[in-house]
Structure formats: C-alpha cells, structure tokens
N, C-alpha and C positions, 0 to 999 in steps of 0.2 A: 922931274923937271923938264920945262920945255926947252931942250938943250940947244934944238936948231931954230928957235924961235918962230916957228910957223904956228903957234898958237895951239898945239896939240902936245901933250906930255907923252913920252915914252911912246910916241907912234913908232911902229915899224920894227920893233925890238922882237928879235928871234930868241927864244930861250933853249932852243936846243937844235942841233944839226946831225944828221945821220951821213957819216962819210961814205960817198957812193964810188967804191974804188973801180967797179967794172962799167960804171956810165950809163947803167939800165934805168935810172931814175929811182933806185931803191938802195937805201944804205943799210948796215947790218948792226953797226954800234951807235949807241947815243951819246953825244959829246957836248957838254954845256957850251955855250957859245952866246955872245951878245953881238949884235952889229946894227948901226943905224940904216934904216932903208933907203936905197938910192935907186939908181936907174936898174940895179939887179934884183929888186925887192920880190920875193916869192919864188926864187930858184931853189931853195933849200929842198933836197930830195927827201922821198918818204922813207920810213924804216920797214923792217921786217924782212929784209933780204937774207934768205937762209944760205946763199952761196955768192958772195960779194966779190968773186973772181970769175964769175961765168955770167954774162950778160942775158942769157938766155933762161936763167932761174932767177925768179924773184915773184914778189905777191901777186904780180899783174899778169905772169906768163900764163899759157895754156897747158895743161897736164898732157905730156906725151907717153907714149907705151915705151919706156926706155928704162924702167926700174930706178927712176930718179925723182924725187919730189920737185918738180919742176914750178910749182905755184906756191910753195912753202907753207902749206896748210898742215904738214905733218904727216900727209898720207902720201904713199907712192902708187903711181898708175891707177888712182882712183878713175871710176867711170868705164873701165874696159873690162869689169866682171858683170854684165848685164844679167846673167842669170843666177848670180849670187852663190856659185859652187865654190867660192874661195880660190878659183883660178882665174886669171886675167888672160887676154890674148897675148899679152906680153910674155906670160909664163907658160906659153903653149897651149893654152885652152884652143882647140881647132873649130868650137862652136858655142860662141859666149850666149846663145839664145836657149841653150838646152843644159840644164843642171846635171843630167847624168853624164855629160861627155865633158870630158878634162883628163889631163895626165894622171895616171894612177887609178882610173876608173876600172870596175870589172867588167871585162866582156861577158864573162860567164854569167853574171848576176842579171844581166840585161837582156840576155837570150840572143837567138840569133836574128838580129833586126836589121842588118845591112848597113850598120853605122860603126864608124871607127870610134867606139866609146873612150878608149884610153889613148887617142890621139897619136898613135905610135905609126900611122900609116898603113896599118892592116885592118881588116874588117872582119869581125866574127872568128878571129884566129884561135880562139879558146875552143872550138868545136871542130869535130870531124865530120860529123853527119847528123841528120835529123830524119826521123821517119814517122809520118802520122797517117793513120787509116780511119776512115769513118764509115760506120755502116748504117744504114736507114732504120734499122732496129736493134733494140738492145739484146745482149746475149752476153753468156761468159765466154771470153775468147782470151787468146795469148797471142801476142804479136813478137815475133822472133828476128832479129837482125842481125846479119854477118857482114862485116867490112872484109874485103880481100884486096891483097896487093899482087896476087898471082892466081890464075885460074887453076892451079893445083889445089889451092888452099879450100875451093868451094865444097862445101857439104862436110867440113872438118868439125866446125863448131857453130854456136851461136854466141856473138859477143854480148848481146843484151836482150832482155826481155821486159815485156809489159803484160800485165794481165788485167782485165775490166770485165764488171758485169753490165757495161753500158754501150754505148755507141762508137765511142772514141778511144783509140789505143795509140800512144805515141812513145818513141824511144829517142833519146837524145846522146850520142855517143862524143865524148870530149876527144881534144887533140893528145891527150896523154896515153892514148892508146897503144902508140908506138908502132903502127903498121907500115909506116913510110910512105911512099908514094902509092895512091890508092888507084885501084881498078874500077871499084864501084862496090856494089852491095848486093847481098842475097836477102830476101825477105819473105816470111810466110805467116800467115795467121791460121791458129787451130781453134777449133769449137769443141764444146763438150760432146758434140755429136760426131767428131771427125770430119767436119766439112771445113775444108782446107782453102786457103784463098787460092793455092795453085793445086786445081783438081786433077785427079788422075795419075798416070805415072808413064814413065818410058815414052814411047812415041806418041801416046795419045794423050799426055799432060796438056792442061789448057789452063788458062787464067780465069778466075771467076772476076768478072768486071765489075761486079755488084758495088763494092765499096769504093769511095774515094780516096785516092793516095797522095799524099804529099810527101816529096823527099828533098832535102837540102843536102849538097855534097859538094864539097869544092868549090863553094861561092855561087851554085846554081841550083835553082829549083826545077824540080821533076814531077810529073804525075803518073797515072796509071797507064797512060798512053805511050810512056817511055820505057815500060817494062818487057821483058820478054821471059818465055819459059825455059826453065833449066831442069834437067832430069838427070839425078846421079846415076853413075854406073853401076851395074850390078842387077840388072834386068827389072821387070815392072814393079817389083815390090819395093824398089829402092825409093819411089815417090818422087815428088819435084818441088820445086820453088820459083818465085819470080826473081829475077835478077835485073839489076841496072848496071849497065856498062857504060863507064864515063870516060875510059882511057883507051885510045885507039890502038894502043902498043899491042904486038902479037901475043905476048904472055898473059894479057888480060882477057883475051877472047875464050869463052867456055867451048 
C-alpha cells in the first residue's frame, strides 16, 4: 500500500539491517527490520564485519602484517608472502622475494652463499670452511684439508679429503667438527706422480701457484695469494703444506 500517499507503494522499505557496533560502516549480524524512508534513508550499514568490536577490522579494511584477518576475507596476512614459500614477513621471513629464505630453511642445503637462509641473524653458520682447487689440466689428484685451533695441531691429521680425476677438487667442512675457535687451515694436493701443491721440504719448500684456490673460512673468502708455506718439524723428509692463518693470536702462528 501507498502508506504515505506519495504515489509510490512500499518505497524506502529496508528489509534488513546489520548492527554496526564499532561504527566502521559494517555490521556483523543480519537483523530483520522495516522502516519508512525519511531524511536518514540509505544510512543502513553493510554486513560482513568479522569483528564488530574493532573499527579497524571490516571488509573494507586494508590487510596489515599483524596475524589478523583485517579485511574479513578469511585469510590472514595475505599479500605478505610474495615468494610463496609459506612464510610471510609477519612470520619472520627476512626476504619475501626468495623462496629459499625463511624461518626453518636449511643453511646447509643452500651452501655457502652469503645469505641468512633461515632468518636467524647468522650467515652460513652451518659451515666452518670450504676449500676449492682448480687445475688447468685434468689428472688424478687428492685434496687434503686440516682445520686447526692451535699451531701445535698442524700436521697431526687431515680432517677431510676429496679425490678427483678432473680439474677441480673441493672440500666442505661443517660446523659440527667441534674445533672451537679456528686459527686457520692447512691444505695440500697430491697427484699420482707425487707432485704436491706444496713442493719440496724444509727450508726449501715452496708453493706450486699453478692451481687456483678458493677458501672460505670464518665468513671470509681467500685465494692462493693468501697462503704461505708450512714445513713440519723433523728434517727435510717431513714434507710441507700450504697454510692459511686467519687468527692473529700468538697460539695460531706456525
């Protein structure tokens, strides 16, 4: 019926109203209601507010990095995981552009890459050292590496060995080796014809500078120019090795 005699029947009747308790323009519960339009026509709020006690949370809000569904779309912190690794910046992902970087990632599996893969504030902490040696021609060779934390340990053992018939040899030592504070490392390469990376012995020992050497230890990279000759005590027959000293402490000096 045309109750207000304006020539139009049922004009301005609102069939439902969403109570807006936090005043953000969105209500949460549908309540049946009818009223005749007047000066306040059209003021009824919209529905879909998933938290009608917080005016900052509603379907028209912008999602924030706060572990809350700010825009009431059923997702939390969406848009903050650009690399799709399952971790957002809100959850501690320190690089949302790289899927290999997130809390819980493996530093070891990604290798020595200068990146904080697991977002714990440390870089490449899974490793103690890496040694790579490249020769211009292929041959059967063995690369031997010893980490040492006191000069008295030099020559006592080899911690790791790699053999190859090609041009490249490499050894990676993990941080579980338990040597404590490192002084540096000792390195040598042997060939089947007894051609050593460190040639000669005693006072006449010298380094063969033909191969290229890449060494990573304690967060720094070194090459063949950083190596020096070390000859074991015991006379000319004791042989020699190349060493890299990275710690200036007195007990580290050969």
